C-alpha positions, 0 to 999 in steps of 0.5 A, a space after each residue: 499499499 505504502 509503495 502505490 501511495 508513493 507512486 501517486 504521490 510522485 505522479 501528482 508531483 509531476 503533473 504539478 511541476 508540468 502544469 507550473 512549467 507550462 503556466 510559466 511559459 504561457 506567461 512568458 509567451 504573453 508578455 510584450 517582448 519590449 524594445 531591444 535592450 542596450 547593454 549598460 556599464 553594469 551589464 556589458 556582455 561581449 559583442 557577437 564576433 560578427 560585429 567586431 570591428 563595428 561597421 563605419 555606419 554602426 551608429 549612422 544618424 545617431 545624432 542627426 535630426 529626425 525628419 518629422 514630416 514628409 517622410 513616405 515610408 518608415 522601416 523599423 529594423 536594420 536587419 537583413 529583412 529591413 535592408 531587403 525591403 528598402 533595396 527594392 523600394 530604393 531601386 524600383 523608384 529610381 528604375 521607373 523614373 529612368 524607363 520613363 525617360 528612356 521611352 520618352 515619357 515625362 518622368 513622374 519623378 517618383 522618388 520615395 523618402 525612406 526612413 529606417 530606424 534602429 533601436 541600437 546599432 546597425 544590424 545588431 538584432 538577430 542578423 548580426 547574432 546568427 550562425 552565418 549558414 544559408 542552410 535550407 531544410 528540405 528533404 526532412 521537412 517535405 512530408 510535414 509541409 506536404 501534409 499540411 499544405 498539399 504537394 504544390 505548396 510544399 514545393 513552393 515553400 522548399 523552392 523559395 527556401 532553396 532559392 537564397 542560396 544563389 540569390 544572396 551570392 548574386 546580390 553580394 557580387 553585384 554590390 561589390 561585397 563578395 569578399 567582405 561578406 564571404 558569401 558562397 556556396 558550401 558542401 553541406 551535410 546533415 550528420 546523424 549520431 543516432 542509427 534510428 534517426 539516420 534511417 528515418 532520415 534516409 526515408 524522408 530523403 527517398 520520399 522527397 526525391 521520389 515525390 517532390 518537383 524535379 527542380 528542387 530535388 538535385 544535389 542530395 545524397 546519402 553519405 554512409 560508407 565508412 570511407 566517405 565518413 572518414 574522409 569528412 573527419 567525422 567521429 566514428 560514431 557517426 551513422 551516417 550523413 545527407 549531403 545537400 545544397 547550402 551556403 555560407 555568409 558573414 551576415 553583418 558585413 553583408 547587410 551593413 555593407 549593403 546599407 553602405 551601398 544604399 546610403 551612398 546611392 540614395 539621398 532619399 534614404 536615411 538610417 537612424 540608429 539608437 533610435 527606437 520606435 516606442 509607439 505607432 498611432 494611427 489617424 485619418 491621414 496616415 501614421 505618427 511614428 513615435 520615438 525618444 527623439 521625436 515623432 515622425 509622420 508617414 504613410 507606411 510603417 514596416 515592421 522588420 523587427 523579428 522577435 520583437 514584432 509583437 511590442 508594437 503588434 500586440 496581436 502577434 503575441 503567441 504568433 511570433 515568439 521571442 526565443 534566446 539561443 547561443 552561438 559561438 565563434 571557436 578555434 578549430 582543432 589543429 588536426 583538422 585539414 585546411 583543405 576544407 577550411 571554410 567550405 563545408 557546413 554541418 548540421 549535427 543531430 546527436 540523438 533521436 530527438 530532432 529538437 536538439 541539434 547544433 550547426 556549424 559554418 567556418 570562416 573563410 581564411 582571410 590573410 592580413 593585407 600586405 601592409 598588415 593593416 586593416 581599415 575601420 569596419 574591415 572583417 578581422 583577419 580570421 583564423 578559420 574560425 568555426 561559428 557554432 551554435 545549436 540547442 539543447 533541452 531543457 535549456 531551449 524551452 526555458 528560453 522561449 519568451 525571453 527577449 533579452 539577448 545580452 544574457 549569455 546561456 551558461 549550460 549552452 555555452 558548456 555544451 557547445 565549448 565541448 561538443 566540437 571536439 566530440 563531433 570531430 573525435 579522432 581527427 581534432 588534434 591539439 587545440 588551436 592558439 590560445 594566447 588571447 591576444 588582441 588582434 591588430 584592430 584592438 579586438 580582443 578574444 577569449 583564450 582557449 577554444 572559444 574566442 566569442 560566445 553570445 546570445 541572440 533571439 529567434 523569432 518562433 512562429 506558431 505555425 512554423 511559417 514566416 509572416 508577411 504582408 499588410 498587417 490586419 486590424 487584428 494584429 495591430 488594434 489600429 485603424 488603416 487611415 482613410 487618406 494616403 498621405 504620400 508626398 506628390 512624388 510618391 502617391 502614384 507608386 505605392 499601395 494604399 498607406 498601411 502597416 506591413 510585417 515581414 518576420 518570424 522566421 523560426 530560426 531560418 531567417 537566412 533562407 526566408 528573410 532576404 526573399 520575403 523582404 523582396 516580396 514585401 517591397 513589391 507589395 508596398 509598391 503595389 506590385 503583384 507579389 504572387 508572380 515569379 520574378 526569376 528563379 532566384 526570386 520566386 514568388 512568396 508561398 501563400 502560406 507566408 501571407 498574413 490574414 485575419 483567418 490565419 491570425 484567428 486559427 494559429 495557436 502555438 499549443 499545436 506546434 510548440 512540440 515540433 520547435 
């Protein structure tokens, strides 16, 4: 009898503990994420490794006067999403005027005035803190997407993800940023350390290449021969790998480089850093964007704030949920071959549960200039550092709903600090340099394997898909203006005044944000977003579009187990 009572007490305790944990999680999700938090003298963690040294535009416009009137569009957020949107808006209006002149028509001078606001330094949010991998998840999500949306839309979503690899690389090349951004294709592998999970992955791959559209099934393969695994210098405990298309990029240099180009190219574009948007007010004739430095009147407000979206859009709480994760920059083991330095990327699935995984890219080695000097804002001369992040339970669950990226997560750092040698066991060799000396441009590095560790926020979507389009009333709680207060120059080119959103990438921003931003930019221009412009710019998939119906029917409780 005593044993039975003890078992009942134990079960009750488990249930109570689970209920308490769920209540705590629900409360965190229901809270506003606030605005991005600045470091203070008492709380000043090291910056993300990507952002050292800071770009020359890191504090762009910080002390300049705001334009309080005559602004057509305000973009909130200076990461990859906001930059993509700004590029489309600015280039389209310029091209339209040039085309009119070439046709012998009078140019309508459709230049629009675009202002971008950033709460902290430029590109200091998720983009400047991510893993640097352009690694679309494809074969292992085809089945779920097909079940949810049908085979045609599943193909569209996966095609959209895959298109980011060539699109980002071609943009970097066109903008003269190929070297500084390190945008490139890499050999990419999903690595499985559990036999049952590897068997499942092979089944998923077979279903994908058999059923999916032929144009998206190229470049995948199975690696399971011991000699092949050995050639990749992976641990002997590896059961097998799936090879797949992928790329890598220095996200901070790409975005800040592109923003610099846009600022130099377009006098009608301004960036104001350290200028958070603290509120948006709707009026019959437009919007008032409130900042601590004064108000800005505008016709359009674009929310490119990802994990922070629901602060200004309260109806998005529970739809886009901030979740804190950890990244590191690490010295590679001296036993690893330099022949593949910077040219491979890995996602490690060490256990059966695929909600726990690690991801790895590697910086390309970049020798110092011949004069031994670097310019302010240049990328650091690298030692081909491993850029290594990931998540393990229960730490991941405990950080759902946490919107403070200033605080690093010790248990994640400890795990990531030891995992790499195990994944390359037998090949890692001696540890890299441990002197921790400062680089020539003054950036200090940590001693030992970890050069730097930092946190960043994921914008987890409650239905696992991004949110793109005109913001419904249910999300903002604000009425759209009756009249569009566009300047005369912009009136004929822009859509009706409104709020817009492009956010919620569920930790996969580098294979969703760029082209989603392109699509949103076209929507603001009043152009159709449901038409493919090229193979590198397919149409935005229908499941990404934000609607009142989708908001009403989406509940994070339905999918949180898949995160």
